[in-house]
C-alpha positions in Angstrom: 66.3 107.5 108.6 65.7 105.8 105.3 67.9 106.7 102.3 69.3 105.2 99.1 73.0 104.9 98.4 72.4 104.6 94.7 69.5 107.0 94.2 70.2 107.7 90.5 68.8 104.2 89.6 65.4 105.1 91.1 64.5 106.6 87.7 64.3 103.0 86.5 61.3 102.5 88.8 59.2 103.9 86.0 59.7 100.5 84.3 57.2 99.1 86.7 54.5 100.7 84.5 55.4 98.6 81.5 53.2 95.6 82.5 50.3 98.0 83.0 50.8 99.6 79.6 51.0 96.2 77.9 47.8 95.2 79.7 45.9 98.2 78.6 46.9 97.9 74.9 46.3 94.2 74.8 42.7 94.2 75.9 40.3 92.8 73.3 36.7 93.8 72.8 34.1 91.0 72.9 31.9 90.8 69.9 28.3 90.0 71.0 26.4 87.4 68.9 22.9 86.5 70.0 22.2 82.8 70.1 19.0 81.7 71.8 20.0 78.3 73.0 23.0 79.8 75.0 20.9 82.0 77.2 21.6 79.9 80.3 25.3 79.9 79.7 25.7 83.7 80.0 25.5 83.7 83.7 28.2 81.1 84.0 30.4 83.0 81.5 30.1 86.2 83.6 31.3 84.3 86.7 34.3 82.8 84.9 35.3 86.2 83.4 35.1 87.8 86.9 37.6 85.2 88.2 39.8 85.6 85.2 40.0 89.3 85.5 40.9 89.1 89.2 43.7 86.6 88.4 45.0 88.9 85.6 44.9 91.9 87.9 46.9 90.0 90.5 49.4 89.0 87.8 49.7 92.7 86.7 50.3 93.9 90.3 52.9 91.1 91.0 54.8 91.9 87.8 54.9 95.6 88.6 56.1 94.8 92.1 58.8 92.5 90.8 60.2 95.3 88.7 59.9 97.8 91.6 61.6 95.4 94.1 64.5 94.8 91.7 65.0 98.5 91.1 64.8 99.2 94.8 67.4 96.5 95.5 69.8 98.1 93.0 69.2 101.5 94.6 70.5 100.1 97.9 68.0 101.3 100.5 69.6 101.9 103.9 68.5 102.9 107.4 70.9 104.5 109.8 69.7 102.3 112.7 67.9 99.0 113.0 68.3 95.3 113.4 67.1 94.1 110.0 69.1 93.8 106.9 72.9 93.4 106.3 75.6 95.7 107.8 76.1 98.8 105.6 79.1 98.5 103.3 82.3 100.6 103.7 84.4 102.8 101.5 87.7 103.3 103.2 91.0 104.9 102.4 94.0 103.7 104.4 96.9 106.1 104.6 100.2 104.4 105.5 103.2 106.5 106.6 106.3 105.0 104.9 108.4 108.1 105.1 112.0 108.2 106.3 111.0 109.0 109.9 109.2 105.6 110.2 112.6 103.8 109.8 113.4 104.2 113.5 113.7 101.6 116.2 111.4 101.5 119.2 111.2 99.0 122.1 109.0 96.7 120.0 111.3 96.8 116.9 111.2 98.6 113.5 108.4 101.1 113.6 107.5 100.7 109.9 107.2 96.9 110.3 104.9 97.5 113.3 102.8 99.9 111.2 102.6 97.3 108.4 101.3 94.7 110.9 98.7 97.1 112.2 97.5 97.9 108.6 97.3 94.1 107.9 95.1 93.7 111.0 93.0 96.6 109.8 92.5 95.2 106.3 91.4 91.9 107.7 88.3 93.7 109.2 86.8 94.5 105.8 84.3 92.2 104.0 83.8 91.4 100.4 81.2 94.1 99.9 83.6 96.8 101.2 85.9 98.8 98.9 89.4 99.9 100.1 92.2 102.1 98.7 95.7 101.9 100.2 97.7 105.2 99.9 101.4 105.6 100.8 102.4 109.0 102.3 105.8 108.8 100.5 104.6 107.9 97.0 108.2 107.7 95.6 109.0 104.7 97.8 106.7 102.1 96.3 103.4 101.1 94.8 100.1 102.3 96.3 96.6 102.5 95.0 94.7 105.3 93.2 91.3 103.8 93.1 89.0 101.5 95.2 89.4 97.8 95.1 88.8 94.8 97.4 90.6 94.4 100.7 92.5 91.4 99.1 94.0 93.8 96.5 95.0 96.2 99.3 96.7 93.4 101.2 98.7 92.5 98.2 99.8 96.1 97.7 100.7 96.3 101.4 103.0 93.3 101.0 104.9 95.2 98.2 105.0 98.6 100.0 108.5 99.7 101.0 109.6 102.3 103.5 111.1 105.3 101.8 113.6 108.1 102.4 111.4 111.0 101.5 109.0 113.2 103.4 105.4 112.2 104.2 103.2 114.2 101.9 100.1 114.1 104.1 98.4 117.0 102.4 98.4 115.4 99.0 97.4 112.0 100.4 94.4 113.5 102.3 93.4 115.4 99.2 93.4 112.2 97.2 91.4 110.4 99.9 88.7 113.1 100.0 88.5 113.0 96.2 88.0 109.2 96.2 85.4 109.3 99.0 83.4 112.1 97.4 82.6 109.7 94.6 82.0 106.6 96.8 78.5 105.1 97.1 78.7 103.3 100.4 77.1 104.7 103.6 80.3 104.4 105.7 83.1 106.5 104.4 86.3 106.2 106.4 89.9 107.5 106.5 92.5 105.6 108.5 95.8 107.2 109.3 98.7 105.0 110.4 101.5 107.4 111.1 104.0 108.6 113.6 102.3 112.0 113.7 105.6 113.8 112.9 105.5 117.5 113.6 107.2 118.5 110.4 104.7 116.5 108.3 101.6 118.5 109.3 99.6 119.8 106.3 99.2 123.5 105.8 95.4 123.2 105.0 92.6 121.8 107.2 91.6 119.3 104.5 89.0 117.4 106.5 87.2 120.4 108.0 84.1 120.3 105.7 83.7 116.7 104.6 81.4 114.0 105.9 84.1 111.4 106.5 84.9 109.4 109.6 88.5 109.8 110.7 90.4 107.0 112.5 93.8 107.6 114.0 95.6 104.2 114.5 98.2 104.6 117.3 101.7 103.3 117.1 104.1 102.6 120.0 105.9 105.9 119.7 108.8 106.8 122.1 111.1 109.7 122.6 114.3 109.0 120.6 117.6 110.6 121.4 118.7 111.3 117.8 121.8 112.9 116.3 122.0 113.7 112.6 124.3 115.2 110.1 122.2 118.0 108.5 124.7 119.8 106.3 128.2 119.7 104.7 130.0 122.9 103.8 133.1 123.1 101.5 133.4 126.9 102.1 133.6 127.8 98.4 137.0 126.3 98.0 138.7 125.4 94.7 139.4 121.7 95.2 142.6 120.6 93.4 144.4 117.3 93.3 147.2 117.2 95.9 146.0 120.2 97.8 144.2 120.1 101.2 140.5 121.1 101.4 138.3 121.7 104.4 135.0 120.1 105.0 132.7 121.3 107.8 129.9 119.0 109.0 126.9 120.4 110.9 125.5 117.9 113.5 122.2 118.5 115.3 121.1 116.9 118.5 117.4 116.4 118.3 117.1 114.8 121.8 116.6 116.2 125.2 119.9 115.1 126.6 123.4 116.2 125.9 125.5 113.9 123.7 129.1 113.5 124.8 132.1 111.7 123.4 130.4 110.9 120.1 132.5 110.0 117.0 132.2 111.5 113.5 134.1 109.9 110.6 135.0 111.1 107.1 134.9 108.6 104.3 136.4 109.5 100.8 136.0 107.1 97.9 135.0 104.3 100.1 137.8 104.6 102.7 137.8 106.1 106.2 140.3 108.9 106.1 139.7 110.8 109.3 137.6 110.8 112.5 137.1 113.1 115.4 135.0 113.2 118.6 132.5 115.9 119.5 129.9 116.9 122.1 126.4 118.3 121.3 124.1 120.0 123.7 120.4 119.0 123.8 118.4 120.6 121.1 121.4 122.4 119.5 123.9 122.2 116.7 127.6 121.7 116.6 130.2 121.5 113.8 133.2 119.3 113.1 136.0 120.1 110.6 138.0 117.7 108.5 141.0 118.6 106.4 142.0 116.1 103.7 143.3 116.0 100.1 142.7 113.8 97.1 145.7 112.8 94.9 144.0 112.5 91.5 141.6 114.3 89.2 138.2 113.0 88.2 135.1 112.2 90.2 135.3 111.8 94.0 132.6 111.1 96.5 132.2 110.2 100.2 130.2 110.9 103.3 130.4 112.0 107.0 129.1 109.3 109.3 128.0 109.2 113.0 127.9 106.2 115.2 124.7 104.3 115.2 121.6 105.3 117.1 117.8 104.4 117.0 117.3 106.4 113.8 120.1 105.4 111.4 118.6 107.3 108.4 120.4 110.7 109.2 123.7 109.3 110.4 125.3 109.8 107.0 125.5 112.9 104.8 126.9 112.3 101.3 128.9 114.5 99.0 130.5 114.4 95.6 132.8 116.6 93.5 134.8 116.5 90.3 138.3 117.7 89.5 138.7 118.1 85.7 141.7 116.5 84.1 142.3 119.8 82.3 140.6 123.1 81.7 139.9 124.2 78.1 140.1 127.9 77.5 139.3 129.9 74.4 140.8 133.4 74.2 139.1 135.6 71.6 141.7 138.2 70.6 140.4 141.7 70.8 143.7 143.5 71.8 147.2 142.7 72.9 146.0 141.5 76.3 145.2 138.2 74.7 148.9 137.2 74.3 149.7 138.1 77.9 146.7 136.1 79.2 147.8 133.1 77.1 151.4 133.3 78.4 150.1 133.5 82.0 148.3 130.2 81.5 151.3 128.2 80.2 151.2 124.8 82.0 153.6 124.6 84.9 156.8 122.6 84.5 155.8 120.4 87.4 152.9 119.0 85.4 149.7 118.0 87.0 146.6 120.1 86.4 146.9 122.4 83.5 145.0 124.5 80.9 144.6 123.9 77.3 144.5 127.3 75.7 143.4 128.2 72.2 143.5 131.7 70.7 141.2 132.8 67.9 140.3 136.2 66.3 136.7 137.2 65.9 137.0 136.4 62.2 138.1 132.8 63.0 135.1 131.6 65.0 133.3 129.8 62.2 135.1 126.5 62.9 135.0 126.9 66.7 132.5 125.0 68.9 132.1 126.8 72.3 130.8 123.6 73.9 134.3 122.2 73.8 135.5 124.8 76.3 135.0 125.5 80.0 135.9 129.2 79.9 135.9 131.8 77.1 137.9 135.0 77.5 137.0 138.1 75.6 140.3 140.0 75.6 139.4 143.7 75.1 135.7 142.9 74.6 135.9 142.7 70.7 133.0 143.2 68.5 131.4 139.8 67.4 128.9 139.0 64.8 125.3 138.6 66.0 125.4 134.8 65.5 128.5 134.3 67.7 127.3 136.8 70.2 124.0 134.8 70.7 125.9 131.5 70.8 128.3 132.9 73.5 125.5 134.2 75.6 123.7 130.8 75.4 127.1 129.2 76.3 127.2 131.1 79.6 123.5 130.7 80.3 123.8 126.9 80.2 126.4 126.9 83.0 129.8 127.8 81.4 132.0 130.8 82.3 133.1 134.0 80.7 135.9 136.5 81.4 135.8 139.9 79.8 138.7 142.3 80.0 138.5 146.0 79.1 141.0 147.3 76.5 142.1 150.6 75.1 140.3 149.9 71.9 137.1 148.6 73.5 133.9 150.1 71.9 131.9 151.0 75.0 128.7 151.6 73.1 128.9 148.1 71.6 129.9 146.7 75.1 126.9 148.3 76.7 124.5 147.0 74.1 125.9 143.5 73.9 127.2 142.7 77.4 125.7 145.1 80.1 122.7 142.8 80.7 125.1 139.9 81.1 127.9 141.5 83.1 126.0 144.1 85.1 128.6 146.7 84.0 127.8 149.8 82.0 130.6 152.1 80.8 130.0 155.9 80.7 133.4 157.0 79.4 136.3 155.2 77.9 140.0 155.5 79.0 141.9 158.5 77.9 144.3 157.9 75.1 146.7 160.7 76.4 147.6 160.7 80.1 150.4 161.6 82.5 152.1 158.7 84.2 152.9 160.8 87.1 149.6 160.0 88.6 148.0 156.6 88.8 145.3 154.4 90.3 146.1 151.3 92.4 144.2 148.4 93.9 142.3 149.5 97.0 140.8 146.3 98.3 140.2 142.6 97.6 137.6 140.2 98.9 140.0 137.9 100.7 137.2 135.5 101.5 136.4 134.8 97.9 137.9 131.6 96.4 140.0 133.6 93.9 141.9 135.4 96.6 141.6 133.0 99.6 144.9 131.3 98.7 146.9 134.5 98.4 149.0 135.4 101.5 147.7 138.9 101.7 146.9 141.0 104.7 143.6 142.9 105.0 144.0 146.4 103.5 147.4 145.6 101.8 146.6 144.6 98.2 149.4 144.2 95.6 150.9 147.5 94.5 149.8 147.7 90.9 149.6 150.9 88.9 146.9 151.9 86.4 147.5 155.2 84.7 144.0 155.7 83.4 140.6 154.0 84.0 137.2 154.1 82.3 134.2 155.4 84.2 131.5 152.9 84.8 128.6 151.9 87.0 127.5 148.4 88.2 124.1 147.0 89.0 123.2 146.1 92.6 122.8 142.4 91.6 126.6 142.0 90.9 129.6 141.9 93.3 132.8 143.9 93.2 135.5 141.4 94.2 138.3 143.9 93.7 138.3 147.7 93.7 140.6 150.5 92.5 141.3 153.5 94.6 138.4 155.9 94.5 136.0 153.0 95.1 136.0 152.1 91.4 135.1 148.5 90.7 138.0 146.5 89.3 136.8 142.9 89.1 133.0 142.4 88.9 131.3 139.0 89.3 127.8 138.3 87.9 125.6 135.3 87.4 123.9 134.8 84.0 121.6 131.8 84.0 123.7 129.0 85.4 127.0 130.5 84.4 129.6 132.8 85.9 130.8 136.1 84.3 133.9 138.0 85.5 134.6 141.5 84.1 138.0 143.1 84.7 137.2 146.8 84.1 140.8 148.2 83.9 143.0 148.0 80.8 145.5 145.2 80.9 148.1 146.2 78.2 151.4 147.7 79.4 150.8 151.1 77.9 148.0 151.6 80.5 149.2 149.7 83.5 152.1 147.7 84.9 149.9 144.7 85.8 151.4 142.2 83.3 154.9 142.8 84.7 153.9 142.5 88.3 154.4 139.2 90.1 150.7 139.2 91.0 149.6 138.9 87.4 150.3 135.2 86.6 148.9 133.7 89.8 145.9 136.0 89.5 145.1 135.0 86.0 145.6 131.3 86.9 143.3 131.6 89.9 140.6 133.4 88.0 140.7 130.7 85.3 140.6 127.9 87.9 137.6 129.6 89.6 135.7 130.1 86.3 136.4 126.5 85.2 135.4 124.9 88.5 131.7 124.2 89.2 131.7 125.4 92.9 127.9 125.5 92.8 127.9 121.7 92.7 129.5 121.6 96.2 126.6 123.8 97.6 123.9 121.9 95.8 121.5 120.1 98.1 119.7 117.2 96.3 117.1 115.5 98.5 115.3 112.2 98.3 111.8 112.2 97.0 112.4 115.2 94.7 112.7 115.5 90.9 116.3 115.8 89.9 117.7 117.2 86.6 121.3 116.8 85.8 123.3 118.3 83.0 125.7 115.8 81.5 129.4 116.8 81.9 130.6 114.8 78.8 132.8 115.9 76.0 130.8 115.5 72.8 127.2 114.5 72.3 125.6 111.7 74.3 124.1 109.6 71.5 122.4 106.8 73.6 120.6 106.4 76.8 122.8 106.7 79.9 122.9 104.3 82.9 121.9 105.6 86.3 123.6 103.4 88.9 121.9 103.7 92.3 123.7 103.2 95.7 122.4 99.6 95.8 124.0 99.0 92.4 120.7 98.8 90.6 120.8 100.3 87.1 118.2 102.3 85.3 118.5 103.5 81.7 117.5 107.1 81.0 117.4 108.8 77.6 119.0 112.3 77.6 117.0 115.3 76.5 118.0 118.6 74.9 117.3 121.7 77.1 118.6 125.2 76.2 121.4 123.7 74.2 122.6 121.3 76.9 122.0 117.6 77.3 120.2 116.7 80.6 118.6 113.8 82.2 115.5 113.8 84.5 115.8 111.1 87.1 112.4 111.5 88.7 112.1 111.2 92.5 115.0 109.1 93.9 114.0 107.0 96.9 117.4 106.2 98.5 120.1 108.5 99.9 123.6 108.0 98.6 125.9 108.6 95.7 124.5 108.0 92.2 126.7 107.4 89.1 125.8 108.2 85.5 127.7 106.4 82.8 127.5 106.5 79.0 128.9 103.5 77.1 131.0 102.5 80.1 132.4 105.9 80.7 131.4 107.9 83.8 129.9 111.3 82.8 128.4 112.4 86.1 128.2 111.7 89.8 126.0 113.3 92.4 125.0 112.9 96.0 121.4 112.6 97.3 120.6 113.1 101.0 117.7 112.8 103.4 115.6 115.8 103.9 116.6 117.4 107.2 113.0 117.8 108.1 112.7 114.0 108.4 115.4 114.0 111.1 113.2 115.8 113.6 111.3 112.9 115.2 109.2 115.1 117.4 105.6 113.9 117.4 102.3 115.9 117.7 99.7 115.1 120.4 96.7 113.3 118.9 94.2 116.1 119.5 96.5 118.7 118.0 97.2 116.4 115.0 93.5 115.9 114.3 92.9 119.7 114.6 95.6 120.3 112.0 93.6 118.1 109.6 90.5 120.1 110.4 88.7 117.7 112.7 87.7 118.0 116.3 85.9 114.7 116.3 87.8 111.5 115.4 88.1 107.9 116.4 91.3 106.7 118.1 92.5 103.1 117.8 94.9 102.7 120.7 98.1 100.6 120.4 96.9 97.5 122.2 93.2 97.7 121.3 91.6 95.0 119.0 91.0 96.9 115.8 88.0 94.8 114.6 85.9 95.3 117.8 86.6 99.0 117.9 85.7 99.7 114.3 82.6 97.5 114.2 81.3 99.4 117.2 81.7 102.8 115.4 80.1 101.8 112.1 76.5 102.7 111.4 73.6 101.6 109.1 71.9 98.5 107.8 71.4 97.9 104.1 68.0 96.4 102.9 68.8 95.5 99.3 68.9 91.8 100.1 65.4 92.0 101.5 64.0 93.6 98.4 65.9 91.2 96.2 64.4 88.2 98.1 61.0 89.8 97.8 61.5 90.0 94.1 62.3 86.3 93.9 59.3 85.3 96.0 57.0 87.5 93.8 58.5 85.9 90.7 57.7 82.4 92.1 54.1 83.6 92.8 53.8 85.0 89.3 54.9 81.7 87.8 52.4 79.7 89.9 49.5 82.1 89.3 50.3 82.3 85.6 50.2 78.5 85.2 46.6 78.4 86.6 45.4 81.0 84.1 43.5 80.0 81.0 43.6 81.8 77.7 41.0 84.6 77.3 38.4 83.9 74.6 36.3 86.2 72.5 
């Protein structure tokens, strides 16, 4: 089958008519002049003109053929089979798996280094006329190509390619390969996959099902690996305080086919091993280990749980970080007399240590107050605020801060429903009665003892503190919120809601002594303190799962504005400067995909303003491989070429490639015709009238 790889240039073949057009327009008519003495010369002239015309016709044909041969050479004529011409050129995309799962050890050594050597051998098979693009499956780990280049360029990029800690994005890489090869001009279009065929990396779409591309699967020496990995850490929603024990539960999964016995798990905090324990894990199952420790100071803390080494060290550590503030800053906006009782309940303990900085302000004194300086704002009695302060306070919560609203005897429920129902999830139907009989009362019916607010209280299930409320408002709550405490009659007492990234607690009963004996009860002070601690603590950061290879956005926990770029210090101590950005009133940084698991520090002018942990995606810990046929089917191909582990790549690939290109033959034909034209043109004499 004869075809052209660059058929668009065939339109230039029309240029072969140019010599003919020039010839037709340059013909001159002979003017006949009778001269009697030349009668015998006419016969000789006719013979000479006949020879001249034949020579000119040959020159015309040769010149047209020269142009036609040059055009055909650039059109790259090709035949599928045949013994003449040069071997058809190749456009190839080489996909190299550099994801975290490739950093395992097999009998022959590091699997990624073995894969790199196989790719090097593969690139050596390409000639100067071939075009190659090297693509990494974990793009966050290092440089790879986005366009075709020579094999030498691909070799250089391979030397700089690093193994990553992210997932293999096989679907995106194959999509890019198809896009490149759709625009390629060479007859042989090939995709090479050098991967461990990890089951969790299979694409969701059959990308190669309807494309005319040759698929090569380059085998690697894969083995069954008995792998254990730490897949999760759980702080259990605790409030971590300096000098108090906290529990950390690590989940460990055995991915192997054999039971793991007498294994060691160790806890490291701030660079020191502080605890260790042994455990067993059945094949293919999970187990947990619990550590109980304490930290003695406030500030940033970090650490990890570590398992003993195995053939895949990437998942043997799970990192964590948390921050204990030096102090909590609270702003109480005075709406009724409950404000003074709340302020007294938050007086710093005589023993020192962690404490609260409390400021009181009336709704009329908010002009000089910056909400950003506070961790928690308390609306005592839900006072009416100007629209400007109401909007600022809602944005304050939406950005990740906390709000406590208490109901009071003077609370305007119509204003509350309009301003705060969408934030708190609470809607009041009827206010408290101003006149009531103290003979009857409501009390606390139940508390959520598993919640961080109440988990530290030594209370028995079904036996809450005996607090009396002589009147209560009527209200309803939305399904999206939680009632952490209830009054008798199944009336919500303490309601928790999320608003944006912030927490909102609403105490629905009146606090002042004329309505309840709460402020005189021994439960009041520790309850207010615990609520404040809970609202000021960012417990969501303990449950946050940041993974390698993903885009990460961090809000900077710094007092005051961050005026300059911050330094992001990676686990390997490398530093990258990142300018902060303003988003929804908060200063944030966008780190981009991070390629290494570990603890990252963020500092501004030498002061640490953030610390966060990044871990390996648990999907990369499952090293189960897919059979070659099933793997190819998941890509949409039943037919593929397999390059086995010990097979010579050059011989196998050359045997599969098809086609011969004839452009060199046409180019040489044009050269020979040009020589003939020069020789024939030299023998020609000028045409005379």
